[in-house]
Residue, then its C-alpha position, 0 to 999 in steps of 0.5 A: m187476733k194476735s198471732t200465736t207465734r211468740r216474741m222472743g227477745l234476747a237475754a244479752t247481746a254479745a254474750v248470752v250467759l246461760v245455766g246447763v251441762c255443756c258437753a260435746l256433741g255425741l251420743t245422741a248424734a252418733r246413734l243417729v249417724e249409726q241408725n241411719d247408716n244401717k238402714e238407708q244410704s245418701i238420704t235426701i229430704k225435700a223440706f218446705a219451710g217458713y223463714s222468719p224475718a230475723v233468720a236467713s232465707d237460704w237454709n240451704r247454706m245455713p251453718l245450724w244444717l250444715q252441722y247437723e247434716r254432717l252428725s245425721g248423715i241426711h240431706i235436706d233439700w230446703q224450699t223456704v219462703p217468708a213466714s207471713e206466706v208460709a200458710d199460703r204459699r204451702n196450700l198452694l203446694l199441697s193442692r198440686s200432684p203428690g210428685e210435686w209435694p215436699d217430704i216434710l213440712y217444717g214450720t208452716q203453721l199447720s193449725p190443728l184444723e188443718l191437720v185434720g183436713y190434710g190427715a183425713s184426705g191422705v196428704l199427711i201421714p200418721l205418726e204416732n206409730l213412727i214416734d213410738r219406734e224411732a222417736p225416743h226424746l219425743k216419745a219420753l215427754l209424750d209419756r211424761y206428759p200425757d196432756v200433750r199427747r192428748g192435744l196432738t191427738m186428732p178425733d180420728g186417733h191418730i197424730y199428723s204432727l210433731p210439736m213445738l214445746y215448751d218445757p213445763e218447769f220452764g215457767s217465765m216462758l210459760t207465763g209469757e207476757k206480763l205487766w213490767l213496772s218501772r223501778s225508778w218510777l216507783a221509788a221516786l214516787g214512794e209507790r209499791p208495786p199494785e196487788t188490785t186493778e184499783e191501785l193499778y189504776r191509781l198508781l197509773k194516775r200518779f205516773a201520767s201526772s208525774d213529769r218523770n221527763g222534766n218538760y211540764k208537760h203531762d205526756e209520760t206513758a203511764l202504760l205502754v201496751q202493743d195490743i189489746d190482746s195482751l192487756e186483756l191477757v194480764l187483765k182478764g184473771a182479776w175478773g176470774l176469766g180465762n180460767r183454762g189459760a191462754e190457748h182459749p181465749f174465748v171460753d173457760v170454765n164457769p166456777r159456779s155451774g162447771a159448765l163451759r162459758f163464752i167469755p166475751t158475753s159474761p158480765e165479768y168480761k163486760e166490767m173488764l172492758q169498762f176498766m179498760r175504757r176508763l184506762y183509755e178514756e184518761g189517757l193512761l193508756d198510750n193513743r198509739l195502741f192501735a198503730i204501734n208496731e214491736s219495733e217502735f214498741l221496744r224503742l219506746i220502752r228503751e228510749e222514753p219514759v214508761g211508767a209500765f208496760v205489757g210484754n214478755g220482758p224489757p229489752s236487755s238494755v234496761e233489763g235492770e229498770y223494770a220488774a214484773g207485777a204480781a197477779l192483780a185482784g180484781p173487785r170480786g177478789d178473784r186473783l188469777f193469771a190467765g196469761v199462762h200457756h200450755p206447754l204445747h204451744r204448737a201442735g203442727a211444728f212438723a208434719v210427713t207427707s205421703a209422699n215421703r219414701y224415708p218417713e223413719a229417717a225423717i222422724r229421727w232427724a226430728d226427734y234429735f231436737y227434743s233432745e238435750e243435745g240437739n237443743r244445745l245445737f239448735f239454740l247455740g250451734s257448735p261447741d267452741e264454734t258458736y258457743r264457748p262451753a265454761a267451767e262454770r257449767a255455763s255457755a256463751f256465744s263465742d268471741s267470733t260469733a259474739a263479734v258478728i251478733g254484736q252489741g246493739e238492739d235486741a232485733k238487730s242481735e236476732r238478725r245476726i244470730g238468724q245468719f247461723l240459727i233459725w230459731p230467732r221468731a220461728e216455729y220449730p219441731g223441738i222442746v224450748r227448755k230453760t238450760t239451753f234458750p238464750g232468749a229474754e225468757s231466761s233472764a233473771s228478771a222474767q224468771a222473777g217475774a215468773s215466780r211472783l205469778q206462780p201462786a195465781l196459776p189456773a189449777e188446769v191449763w188446756p191445750g188447743f182442742t182438736y175437731t173433726p172434719d165436719e166439726n172443722d169446717l163448721m168451726i172455720a166458718y163461726s170463728a171467722d164470724i164470732q171472733g172478729y166480731v168480739a174483736e170489733m166490738r171490743n175495741r170500739f167498747i174500750t174506745g167510746e165508739v160504742t157505749f155500754e148501753a149497746w153490751d145486750d145488742y152485742v150479745v144478741s148479735l152474737r147468737r145470731k152469727g152461731l154462738t150456740g152452735y160454736m159452743a156445741i162443737y167446743a163442748s165436744a172437742y172439750k168431751r174427747f179431750a177430758m176422756p182418759 
């Protein structure tokens, strides 16, 4: 299944404009330095981290961390590995003797299942008391949003990590991938944005036969998606599925019974796959669906006629060409946008090992990035060095940094920003706010799209659940068999490799793979989460 790490494109390349209050770094950082001067001197903390392909690998020379060392008085000795290898390398590192462990794990893709295991074995230390004492910015957020605290709390009552959060007020970040429609194609055909799945089907038929590229062939791309997961997130709410949000793609609540429902065996899910099969069979889905990478996906949107696509937003060079569609109503009148994320995006973004001699300092160091001041440093850098405070309560990358970032495509610009800052395509402790985040989700088009989806958002959105060590072991085994089989069969149903006459056999096979046990564990985890 798709990685949970979000793709965050740039809102602009040479000058990213953000609405916010820009002031010099001051009170929060000064307090951090004072606390460290009072408690420990010459602190060095060993960190193990994963870096994304967009970011420079040597974090010991990264301008962000050099600036923060001057502000915090804490030196971080970084050991970094590619994000694609970080989970395996982290597990190998922690299998050695404690003397070889790092002090902190930063952006190492710790799952809730792994937090349970490493917490129970004593590799990771509990952080809830340290958060209360040493992390005022994160504590304020946990007090304000109790769902986030519950999502971070493991079944043994402990919190073993600091999270990567999305600001609950940042609607365009929470809604993530959406359906985007070409304004010029709609205007040329005299069409309006679709409101139902059948209207979408008819519109895509017109797109496919419109000869927008003028070559007298029906070779236009009516609907471009990078993967089936994305298309499913956009469509499933039209069948009333996914009513607890994107963190739970397989389980939601049956609105008729109030019981937990395994989505991929429901009659509504079968109907949705049949709709997707119709799109694929009639050539309305691009035939590169199962082989396209992100660079090619973005290139096609920029350079070739594309009537509609599913994604976080258009590349900055064609932002004005596309508008986000509304949530679609399905055959029974359901109109729900299931692709909304919980503010607790990644629970395991930062953890402290039992080898750390300075856990209080480590927590203070990380807590800074939950503050507004820390946000500006993390996403923009230093005032007048990498960004420019402006009189209109806005900020933009400074001329010198803009020259390095340059004009060009979003991925190239991310790599240039990755020479200064580490946020592009990364996992990190902190909170992503609209006022300081210079990604595509802060663009005017993305925010307008989130507003269109607002009326159709689920009434309740769950964070990821947590499991006991025993549940953890069983859930890993069940998930590998069940979720892998669901993905395989979904693709085969859509492409026609397997007909829907085999649906009952598919359901029986899932039961044989342990679906009853899987749902029993899910129910236990939900019961714990729902407890006040």
